Residue, then its C-alpha position, 0 to 999 in steps of 0.5 A: m838937865d843939859l847934856a854936858k852936865t849929865q855926861k860929867i855925872v856919868k863920868v863920875l859914876g863910871i869911875i866909881n863903877i870901875i873902882a867898885a868892880v876892882i874891889g869886887f874882883i878882889a872880894g870874889i877871889g878872896m871868897f874863892g880862897i876861903s872856900g878853897a881852904g875850907a875844901a882842903s880841910e880834913d873834915i870836909a868829907t864828914n862835916s855837912d856844915l862845912q860842905t854847905g859853907v864851902a858851897i855858899f862861899i863858891v856861889m857867892g864868889v861866882i856872884m861877886v865876880v859876875s857882878s864885878v864884870v857888869s859893874l866894870l863894863e858899865g863903868i867903861f861904857a859910862l866913860r865912853a858915853a861921857k866923851d861921846a853921847s852917840k855911844v850911849q847904848p851899851l851903857w843903857i843896856f848894862s845899866i838895865i842889867g845892873v838895875v836888875l842885879a841890884a834889885m835881886s841883891v836887895i831881895a836876896g838881902i831882905t830874905n836873908g836877914g837884912e844885915n847889908v840891906l842899906s848897901d844894897v839899897f844904895s847900889l840899887v839907887i846908883s844903878c837906877f840913877t845911872f840908867y836915868l842918866a843914860n836914858n837922858i843922854k839917849k834922849l838929848a843926843k838925838 
């Protein structure tokens, strides 16, 4: 694959990453809102199931926001690498981080019943493809 074609694909994936990051931020903030509503209920002091649910929503919200930050940075650096091949190093680093986070998400999804495993696998494939393209740009830019 030549450099121009790789950069066009990276640009499209960067835009998709930015859109996914915005949706992830909204979902993470929503999880914080749900956990706040649960924490404000009167039964929180006596109901251990409610306490566990609130804690899970807080942790999932934090994970969602952190994942969205990584996705946003990956998208921004993908757009930079699409314009200038010499600026591919940050994309390469954040794509590795994205692959690790996506792999952890797949493992967590499988251990928790596998309900959303297909979307997690799709995210892993996209992250791996972005890493492959960043590596390709890195090699072709030399």
